[in-house]
C-alpha positions, 0 to 999 in steps of 0.5 A: 429310631432313625441314625441321627437320633441315635447319635451320641450328642459329642458326635452330633456336636463334632459333626461335620456334615450337619446331619445330626440336630443338636437344638433339640437336644439341649433346648431344655437347658437353654429353656433354663438358662432364660428363665434365669436371664429372665428371673435376674431381671424381673429382680434387677428392676423390682431393685431399681425401684429403692434405687435414687433417681438421678436427674441434670438439674438438682440433687438426687431424689428419693424412690416414691411409695408410688414408684415402688409399688408400680415397681413390685406390680410390674416385676411379676408381669414381666417376669411372665411376659418373659418366660412366655416369650422364650418358650415361644421363641424356642418352641418355633426354633424346635418346630422348624428343626422338627420340621426339617428331621420330618422332610428328611426322612420323607427324603429319604424315603422313595 
């Protein structure tokens, strides 16, 4: 265990020299928050299927069966694609931080 992983979270958070990374420590929490956000967005999309459609001309129109069915089919697809996107982005961030940690350990070796 090297010096940067032995430090506590608050010590790493307020390290003004930026020798310790906190992102790998909190990435699991960020992923859960991202999944909650994707779930809320997906449910919002599903809820929009039942909202009346407003137009510039004429009164609001009630949602059609086809529109509701399309939203029901697309909601899980949107959730899965959003989850995959969040996971890929966070894995990329963690990979960059691991490269930085490994590069630092190689630099310190004679």
